[in-house]
N, C-alpha and C positions, 0 to 999 in steps of 0.2 A: 504495500501500500503505499502511495507516493508521501513525501513528508512536505506538510505544508509550510509555507515560509517562517508563519508564526511560532513554527516547531522548532525552528533552527536553532541553537546557540550561537555564541558570538565565536568560537573555534570554528564551528561547521560553516560558517558565514566566509569566514577568513579564508578558509581551505577551498572552498567554492571558488572564490574569486581567484585564487592563486592558479586553479586548476583551469579555469577560463584565460586567465593571461597567459599560460604556457600554450594554448592554443594559437594565440596571435601571433603576426608577423613578427619577425625578430626587432626589426626597424621602427615598430608601431611606436614606442615610448620614446626611442632615439631623435625622432624628430621634434619632440618636445626640448631637445637639448641644442642649444645654440654656440659654437658652430659644431656641426659633426660631417663637415666636407670641407675640400680646400677652398679657400678665400681667392678671387682674382682682384688684385689690386693694378690697376691703369698707371702707368708712367709715363705722361705726355710728352716725352722727350725722347731725343734717341738714347740708343744705348753706348756706354761707355762715359758720358758725361759725369758732371756733379752731381747734378738731379738724379740721374738714374742711380749713381752710387749711392746716395743718400736714401733713395726708395728702397734700395734693394737691403740697406742695414737696416731700415724701420722694420721692415715685411720681416727679415730674419727674426727679429728681435720679437716683433708681435706675436710671430706663430709661435715661439714658445712660451708665452703666455696663452694663447688661446687652446693650444692643443693639437692645430691643424697647419699643414703647409699654407702660405700667402704666396700665390704665383704671381710675380710682376710681369704685367704686359705693355709693353712698348706701344704706345700711340703717337709718333711726333708729327707736329704741323698745327697750322693755324693759331701761332701763338701760345701754344699750351693748352688750346681749349678742348683738342680733341678727345682728352679723357672723359671731361663733362659731357661731351656731344654723345659719346659713347656709352654712358652708364645712364643715362637718364630714362633711356629706355628698358632698362633691364628690370626684372621684377625687384622689388623694395624687402629682399630679405636677409640683406646682409653680407650677400655672398659676393657681390660685385661694388667694388668702391675703386676711388681715384684720387690721386694727389689734386688739389685745388690749389694752383697758381693765383696769383694777384690776376692775371690775365681774363680770368671768366667772370670778374664785374666789369670789364672795361669792354671788351670784344663785342658783348651785345649791342652796347651803345654806337659801335663803329661799322658793323655789318650785320647781316641777318644770321641768327644762331638759331639751331632748333631747341634752347634750354633757356629759361629764366634762371640766374644762379642763386634767387632767393625762394621762389615758390617752387623750384623743382630739384633740390637738392637738399637733404639732410646733412647740415654739418656736425659732423661727430666730433672732431677735436681738433685745434692747432698744436703745431707740437715746435716748427723751426723758422728760421727766416734766412734770407738771403742778403749778402753784402756786396753791392755793387759798385763796380769801380770803372773808370775810364784810363784805358792802357793805349801804349803804342809800340811801333816797333823801336829797336834800340838806334836804330840808325836814322828815324825821325827828324825833322830840321827843327825840332823844338824839345825841350825838356822837363817844360812846366806847362800846367794849363792855360797861365797868363800867355807865354811865348805861344801855345797853340792857337788861342784866340787871334792875337797879334798876328801869326802866319794866315789864320782863315780869314782875315778882313784884307790882307794883302791878296788873296789868293782866293777870290769868292766864289764859290760852288766846285772848287779842285780838290777837297780833301774831304775823303770819304770816311766811313766808320761802319764798321759792322756791327750787327745786333742779333738778337736770339730770336726774331722774328716778330714782324711787323705786329705793332700793338703790344707788345710785352713792355714790362717795366723799363728794360735797357733801351729801347726803342724810344718811348715817349719822354724818359727822364733826359735823354740827350736833347730831344727836340724840344721840350721846355728851357733847359740851360741854353740852346742855341740861339732861340728867341730872345732870352735875357741877356745874353753876350751880344747880341747883334751880329751875329755870324749864321752864313749857309753851309751846311754840311750836308753830303750826300748820303742817305742811309740806304745801306744793303743787309738785306733780311738773311738770316740763316735757322736752320731747325734746331736750334739750341748750342749749347756749348761745344758738344760732342762736334759739330760741323765748324763753329766758328773760330776756335781755337786753332786748329790746323791751318785755317783760311790766312791768319796774322800771321802764323809760325811761318807759311810759304811764300809770305811777301803778297799775297793777294791782295791784301788790304792794309792800309798804313794805321789804323785806329780801331779799336772795339770797345762797345759798352757790353758789360756782361758779368758774370760773377766773379769772385776771387779765387777759382779755381786755376787761374792763371798766375797765382802766386809762384810756385815752381819755375816758371818761367821768367818771373822778374827776378827771381833770386838768382836766377842762373846767369844774369845778363841779357839775356835774348828779347826780352820785354821790359819797358819802362811804363811804371804807375804814374800817371798824371795827378789824379785825384780819386777819393772814393764818394759815392754818393749818400752814404749816411749820416745822421744826425751828429755822431762822434767819429773820430779817427780810428783805423782798425786797430787793434793791440798787436798783430802780425807785422802793420809798416805804421808804426807811431810818427814817423817824420814825414808819411805822405799826408797831405792836407785833405780836408774836404772841399767839395765844390762850394757849399756854401761859404766856410770861412776863406775861400780864395777871392768872395767878391760876389757870389752870384746864387743868388736863394733858392736853389735846387736841392731838395731830400728826397731820398727815395729808398724806403724802408719797406720790404716786401714779406709779409708772414705768410706760410702755408701749411693746410694741414691735410686731413682726410674725411671725403664726403661720401654719401651713399645715394641713391636714389630717394625721392620725397617719398613720405608715407611710411618711414620703417618704424619698426615696433620698437617703441622707446626703450624696453627691456635689453633687446637685441643692440640699439644704439649704445645703451650704457656698456655692455659686456666688451663692445669695441672699443669706445672711450676708454675703458680702465685698462686694457690690455695696451693700448698704444700709447696711454699715459706713462705707463710703466717702463717704456722702451726708453724715457731721458733719464733712467737711472742705471740704464746699461752702459757699463765704461767702453765696452766696445763699440757701441752707436756713438756715445759721447767724442770718442777718438775717431771717429769718420767724421763728425761735423767738424771738430776742430780741423781736420784736415783739408778741408772744403772752406774754412772759415765763414761756419754758419751759426750763429748764434741759436739757442732756444728761445722759443717764443709760446710759450703755453696759453691754450685758452680752454676751457671748458665749454661742452656742447652749448648751453645757453652763452655763454660770452661769445662764442664764435659766430652762433646764428646773428647776434647782435651786431657785431662787426662785420658780416657779410650784408646785413642790409646798410648800415652806415656807408659802408666803403662802395657798393653798388650806386646809389646817390651821388657820392663824391666824384667818384670816377666820370659818371655822366657829365659833371662840372668841367672835369678837366678835358674831356675830349671834345666838350662845343667851345671851350675858350683855344685850342689848339687847332680848332675848324676842320677836326676828324671825323664830326658826327655823321652818322649814316644818314642818307636821303632819304626822307619818307616816301 
């Protein structure tokens, strides 16, 4: 005679539940645990550059905290925005992430993009920043930024500089500086530092605006550092002035972090935030950041989201001021 549910004691109920669970597929409960499979992290720059190296170090460190591999996928081009473009259509489950360079808040004001950097992205955590600098070849006919400005004025339109992509911070910062200095420079875009640095070392360009991963070439005497674009001098090059203290009020500091598609579960976002935040305590990662002269700039999920909103508005004003806004 069957036993009615009200006749079961607690032990029998638990035994029945365990038996039922044993009949379920082995992954039924694993689905509730995040992460349970590899995560893709898009690096929107070519392999081999400073940004790529730092993103791979971050991925390696975070994977140890998450317990799953983080696979870095390079998608260079369009000023570092291809990562966001590729990611926004992904499922918001936390398994597709991208680096968020400053350009994602700027390029949508300059050209049509398939994403809104505020509405379409979950800003997980901000981790690091770039130190940008203006460098030239060792045989350039100028040794200081003041001498470069004088040379550019005497040779209008004849001095070129390479940068990491149209609309990127190294591009617009020099355009802003050029306007304030009253000079005309010819900008030449490259797909990140991995292409830009070999170009100047090979003598294809006379000057470049990019990150301080050129430091070894400056130290070896192949390149000359004219100025940095930060608010303060670089600890690595204390004798090199900033653009601002040289007489032109241009400061360019560029934090970047990790983002996912909009609509991510807050619990998943927190797991990712906590894991990536822990990477900033990893001696191996900090050593990598020092090698590429990148300072840590931490912002929580809420702080990073607020930063994104402010920056998107501020970049609109900058783009319009420089006459680079897209035509409606």
